[in-house]
Each structure stands twice: as C-alpha cells, then as structure tokens.
C-alpha positions in Angstrom: 33.1 15.2 12.2 30.9 17.5 10.1 28.7 16.6 7.2 31.4 17.4 4.7 33.7 14.7 6.1 31.3 11.9 7.2 31.1 10.0 3.8 34.7 10.8 2.9 36.0 9.2 6.1 34.4 5.9 5.1 36.9 5.8 2.2 40.0 7.5 3.4 39.7 7.1 7.2 39.8 9.7 9.9 43.5 10.3 9.4 43.0 11.1 5.7 40.2 13.5 6.6 42.5 15.2 9.1 45.2 15.5 6.6 42.8 17.2 4.2 41.5 19.4 7.0 45.0 20.6 7.9 46.1 21.1 4.3 46.8 24.4 2.6 45.8 24.4 -1.1 46.4 27.3 -3.6 44.4 27.3 -6.7 45.4 29.7 -9.5 42.4 30.3 -11.8 38.7 30.0 -11.0 37.3 29.6 -14.5 36.3 26.5 -16.5 38.9 24.1 -15.1 39.7 25.9 -11.9 36.0 26.2 -10.8 35.6 22.4 -10.8 38.9 21.9 -9.0 37.7 24.4 -6.3 34.4 22.6 -6.0 36.0 19.3 -5.4 38.6 20.5 -2.9 35.9 22.2 -0.9 33.7 19.1 -0.8 36.7 16.9 0.0 37.2 18.9 3.1 40.4 20.9 2.5 40.8 23.2 5.5 42.5 26.2 3.9 42.1 27.2 0.3 43.5 30.3 -1.4 42.1 31.1 -4.9 43.8 33.7 -7.1 41.9 35.1 -10.1 41.7 38.6 -11.4 38.8 38.1 -13.8 35.1 38.7 -13.6 32.2 36.6 -14.9 30.6 37.3 -18.2 27.7 35.7 -20.1 30.2 33.8 -22.3 31.3 31.9 -19.2 27.9 30.3 -18.7 28.4 27.4 -21.0 31.3 25.8 -19.1 32.1 27.5 -15.8 30.4 26.0 -12.7 30.7 29.3 -10.7 29.1 31.3 -13.6 25.4 32.0 -13.2 23.2 35.0 -14.0 23.6 36.0 -10.4 27.4 36.0 -10.6 27.8 37.8 -13.9 30.0 40.9 -13.2 31.3 39.4 -10.0 35.0 38.7 -9.3 35.6 35.0 -9.9 37.6 34.7 -6.7 34.7 36.2 -4.7 32.2 33.9 -6.3 34.4 31.0 -5.3 34.6 32.2 -1.7 30.8 32.5 -1.5 30.4 29.0 -2.9 32.9 27.6 -0.4 31.2 29.1 2.6 27.8 28.0 1.4 29.1 24.4 1.3 31.4 24.5 4.3 31.0 27.4 6.7 34.1 26.3 8.7 36.5 26.5 5.7 39.3 29.1 5.7 39.1 30.6 2.3 41.1 33.4 0.8 39.8 35.1 -2.3 42.6 37.0 -4.1 41.3 39.2 -6.9 44.5 39.6 -8.8 45.7 38.7 -12.2 48.6 36.3 -11.8 51.3 37.3 -14.4 55.0 36.8 -14.9 55.5 40.2 -13.1 53.5 39.2 -10.0 55.1 38.7 -6.6 54.6 35.0 -6.7 56.3 34.5 -3.3 53.5 36.5 -1.7 50.7 35.3 -3.9 51.5 31.6 -3.7 53.8 31.1 -0.7 54.5 27.5 0.2 51.3 25.5 0.0 51.0 21.8 0.5 49.6 21.6 -3.0 49.3 24.1 -5.9 46.6 23.6 -8.6 47.3 25.6 -11.8 44.3 26.3 -13.9 45.4 29.4 -15.8 45.5 29.5 -19.6 47.9 32.2 -20.7 51.2 30.7 -21.8 53.6 33.3 -20.3 51.8 33.5 -17.0 51.4 29.8 -16.7 55.1 29.3 -17.5 56.1 31.9 -14.8 53.9 30.1 -12.2 55.3 26.7 -13.0 58.8 28.0 -12.9 58.2 29.4 -9.5 56.7 26.0 -8.4 59.7 24.1 -9.8 62.3 26.4 -8.2 60.6 26.1 -4.8 59.8 22.4 -5.0 56.1 22.8 -4.6 53.9 19.8 -5.5 51.9 21.1 -8.4 49.0 19.8 -10.5 48.7 21.7 -13.7 46.0 21.8 -16.4 47.1 22.0 -20.0 44.7 22.9 -22.8 41.1 21.8 -22.2 39.5 23.9 -25.0 39.2 22.5 -28.6 38.7 18.9 -27.3 35.7 16.6 -27.1 37.2 13.1 -26.4 37.3 12.3 -22.7 39.2 9.1 -23.4 42.1 11.1 -24.7 42.7 12.9 -21.3 45.9 11.8 -19.7 47.9 12.4 -16.5 51.7 12.6 -16.7 54.7 14.6 -15.5 55.2 17.8 -17.5 58.2 16.5 -19.4 56.2 13.4 -20.6 53.2 15.3 -22.0 52.7 15.1 -25.8 50.4 16.3 -28.6 49.0 19.3 -26.5 50.4 22.6 -28.0 50.1 24.4 -24.6 52.1 21.7 -22.9 54.8 21.9 -25.7 55.1 25.6 -25.0 55.4 25.2 -21.3 58.0 22.4 -21.7 60.1 24.7 -23.8 59.9 27.5 -21.3 60.9 25.3 -18.4 63.4 23.0 -20.0 66.2 24.3 -17.8 64.4 23.3 -14.6 63.7 20.1 -12.7 59.9 19.9 -13.2 59.5 16.4 -11.6 57.2 17.9 -8.9 54.7 19.0 -11.6 52.0 16.6 -12.8 49.9 17.6 -15.7 46.4 16.8 -16.9 46.3 17.1 -20.7 44.7 15.7 -23.8 46.3 13.6 -26.5 43.4 14.4 -28.9 44.7 16.8 -31.6 43.0 20.2 -31.1 39.8 20.5 -33.2 40.5 23.5 -35.4 37.5 25.9 -35.9 37.3 29.5 -36.9 38.3 31.6 -33.9 37.2 35.0 -32.5 39.0 37.5 -30.3 37.8 39.2 -27.2 38.0 42.9 -26.3 41.6 42.4 -25.3 42.6 40.8 -28.6 42.9 37.3 -27.0 41.8 34.4 -29.1 38.5 32.9 -27.9 38.6 29.1 -28.2 35.6 26.8 -28.6 34.8 24.7 -25.5 32.1 22.5 -24.1 31.3 22.0 -20.4 32.3 18.4 -20.0 36.1 18.4 -20.9 37.1 21.3 -18.7 35.0 19.8 -15.9 36.9 16.5 -16.2 40.2 18.3 -16.2 39.3 20.2 -13.1 38.1 17.1 -11.2 41.2 15.1 -12.2 43.4 17.9 -10.9 41.6 17.9 -7.6 41.6 14.1 -7.4 45.4 14.0 -7.9 45.8 16.8 -5.3 43.6 14.8 -2.8 45.6 11.6 -3.4 48.8 13.6 -2.8 47.6 15.1 0.5 46.3 11.9 2.0 49.4 9.9 0.8 50.9 10.6 4.2 48.2 8.6 5.9 49.2 5.3 7.6 46.0 3.7 6.4 47.0 1.1 3.8 45.5 1.0 0.3 44.3 4.6 0.3 45.8 5.5 -3.1 
C-alpha cells in the first residue's frame, strides 16, 4: 500500500482502496470546479483518470482554479492536471485529452464507458450533449451546475437532475434532457439566487461571470466525494457510506 492509500484505508478499508485503485474515472473540465474534483480523485487513489479540457490557463483563472499558477499560464489545462497527478501519485494512469468537448464531439471515443463520469463544464449546449450521452448509456454521472454568482455555502445541495431548483443552468439542462431517463445523474447545485452584477465578455463573446475561490472548490470536492462514495459502495465493509 502506498502513501496515497495508507490513511484512506483506515476509513474505507483495503477493499474500498482496491475499488478506487481499479476504477476508471472520466472528468470533463479542468477549471474552477473540475480542478478540485481532479485533485480529490487523485488523492483518493483513483487508479485511472481521463481529463478532457480544450482550454489553456490565463491570468483570470488565478483567483479560483487550483491548477492555475503563474507557472501554468498558457499551458493546456489537461496537461497541467496530468503533471499535478503524477507529482502526487507517480503510479496513476492519467490521460490528458486536450480537446474541447462539444455537442459535435465523438463522445463515444472521448468518454467511453467509465465507472464514473464527473461533469464540470459550463457551456449549456455542450453540457446538455454530455449529459444526454451519459443518460443514453446509463453512465453514473456527477454533474456540476452553476457555481459562479454564488457566495453562500449553506445553499449548496445534492440532488438528482430532475429535482434541482432555483439554478438557471440546471433549469436549462432539465429542459434539454426532459425526454430522457436522467436518474443516473446526480447534481451539485446552489439554491441561492444568482447574485446579479454587471458582466463582461471575453474575446470569444462569452459572458464572464463573477466568482470567488471557495464556492467552485466546494462544488468540485462534493462531486468527487459523491463519486468516491459511488465507487466504494460495492465494498462488503459495512457502514462505509
């Protein structure tokens, strides 16, 4: 047992550790929410992780993205995630896919059939396409809804997609997937009404939403925690989850 697993095994047992070590986790998005989910899955001892992100780091990411440093500005986010993973656990099998996941992507090749899918992308059309693929293929999925424009950690909730409320992003995704059985999709979202402030746009015309480091971090850690609980739920040790 390596240093990554020693303390974890005291809580979830050797069987839980082995379930994590033999798991295949796909994480879509390595930004504010996804970066923290990646960090947690690495440190929990997931044996195989694939991260998909077509973006690169800029200075504007420094306020909230754990993988964003002055050393990684200009670097592909998926590559920075791989470097971080190998610095923590040299034995990990880590795939960095530098590709923007869109509704036109070959999701069968990009996602495949993981044990768990963590969705941390923020564009409505692309997120809807990913979650439609997950629902159609019965993939256990943990999906982040909108983490920007929030400051209240007590308003963060966990629920099946169809039971989310208040969050505008969740409402859009529910609308775009209402014809599907989304019972395999669990969401992390906020019931705090979005804090409306003047917005800016980036070089691509996309709205830039205000965000602080804490709320996206909590979203990402909850996503990872739920994924871990799902993976180790097969363990025969009682009382694990």
